[in-house]
LOKETI-575893 format. One line per 10 residues: their letters; for each residue x, y, z of C-alpha. Coordinates in steps of 0.5 Angstrom, whole numbers. Layout:
a) X Y Z; ...
This chain:
milpgrrlla) 0 0 0; 3 7 -2; 2 12 3; -1 19 1; 5 23 1; 9 17 -3; 3 17 -8; 4 25 -9; 11 23 -10; 10 17 -15
llaclltpvl) 5 22 -19; 10 27 -19; 15 22 -21; 11 20 -27; 9 27 -29; 16 29 -29; 20 23 -33; 18 25 -40; 20 33 -38; 27 30 -35
algaewnlgt) 28 26 -41; 26 31 -46; 31 36 -42; 36 31 -43; 36 30 -50; 42 34 -53; 42 36 -61; 44 41 -65; 37 45 -64; 38 44 -57
lmgelagqrg) 45 47 -57; 43 53 -62; 37 54 -58; 41 55 -51; 46 59 -54; 41 64 -58; 38 65 -51; 44 69 -48; 44 76 -49; 52 76 -49
gearftetkh) 58 76 -44; 65 77 -43; 71 72 -42; 79 71 -42; 82 68 -48; 89 65 -50; 90 64 -57; 96 60 -60; 97 60 -67; 102 55 -70
laildapvvs) 104 58 -77; 109 54 -82; 113 60 -83; 115 60 -75; 119 55 -71; 115 57 -65; 107 58 -64; 105 65 -63; 101 66 -56; 97 72 -55
sgvlrfrapd) 91 73 -49; 86 78 -47; 79 79 -47; 73 77 -51; 66 80 -51; 60 79 -54; 53 82 -54; 47 79 -58; 46 79 -64; 52 82 -67
rlekitekpr) 57 85 -63; 64 82 -62; 70 85 -59; 77 81 -58; 81 86 -54; 88 83 -54; 93 85 -48; 99 81 -50; 104 81 -53; 102 87 -56
peslvlegdt) 95 91 -55; 90 91 -61; 83 91 -61; 78 88 -66; 71 90 -65; 65 87 -70; 58 90 -70; 54 89 -76; 58 89 -82; 63 94 -79
ltvtrearrh) 70 91 -77; 74 96 -73; 81 94 -72; 86 99 -67; 93 97 -67; 98 102 -64; 94 108 -65; 92 107 -72; 85 105 -73; 82 101 -79
vlklsdypqa) 75 101 -81; 73 95 -86; 66 93 -89; 65 85 -88; 61 85 -95; 67 87 -98; 71 81 -96; 66 75 -96; 71 70 -94; 73 73 -88
aafidsirgt) 66 75 -87; 64 68 -87; 70 66 -82; 68 71 -77; 61 69 -77; 63 62 -75; 64 65 -69; 59 70 -68; 53 66 -71; 55 60 -66
lagdraaler) 55 65 -60; 48 68 -62; 46 61 -63; 44 63 -71; 43 56 -74; 41 59 -80; 46 64 -81; 51 58 -80; 48 53 -85; 48 58 -90
tyalhlsggr) 56 58 -90; 58 51 -87; 56 44 -86; 55 43 -79; 56 37 -74; 55 36 -67; 58 31 -63; 59 29 -56; 54 31 -50; 51 37 -46
erwtlsllpr) 57 37 -41; 63 36 -47; 61 37 -54; 64 39 -61; 61 43 -66; 65 42 -73; 64 47 -78; 66 45 -85; 66 51 -91; 60 50 -96
dpkmaelvlr) 64 55 -101; 70 52 -105; 73 59 -105; 73 59 -97; 75 52 -97; 81 54 -100; 83 58 -94; 79 54 -88; 78 47 -88; 75 46 -81
vairgsdatl) 73 50 -75; 72 46 -69; 68 50 -63; 68 46 -56; 64 47 -50; 60 45 -44; 52 47 -44; 52 54 -47; 59 56 -46; 64 56 -51
seieilqadg) 71 53 -48; 75 53 -55; 75 55 -62; 80 51 -66; 81 53 -74; 85 49 -79; 87 53 -85; 88 49 -92; 95 51 -92; 96 47 -85
drsvmtirda) 97 53 -80; 92 52 -74; 90 57 -69; 87 54 -62; 83 59 -57; 82 57 -50; 76 61 -47; 76 61 -39; 73 65 -34; 66 67 -38
vrar) 61 71 -35; 54 72 -38; 51 78 -39; 45 80 -34
């Protein structure tokens, strides 16, 4: 015989089981939905670039900021200060007191590459799928989103972008270029916008 309190618990368990099972499902739609639900955030980064023409990798570090839907900032502190601010179609690069403003529409391959990161942060699956074939592997606690360029001209520059994370937090962005060069950006200490 089930006691009244236990009956209530048993009923709640039966009712919640489908909801919990649904919440446990992890797929590309779930990931993009969770990313799209964030307004932005800030994190520290360390980027290591492995370039064929250099004997040792180039390491830089600084701060990343994102504000949905389309503002992305990469503020490099070391080894030399540099600021890249992307808002809409405009990329502003500031280096050694020199400022350059570029329209991404004038550089379609660069725009597609930059939008791989911005599109992922915004959870904009449609924008990503216009440019890349997407493949999600792993589970909620440790996933990898692989982006393979659809455009042959872009594939001549970038073979693959692999974005790794946990839940709706990115932890690493790896870019493998067609010429063999590779960069790995490790993201840590993320703070979400409130």
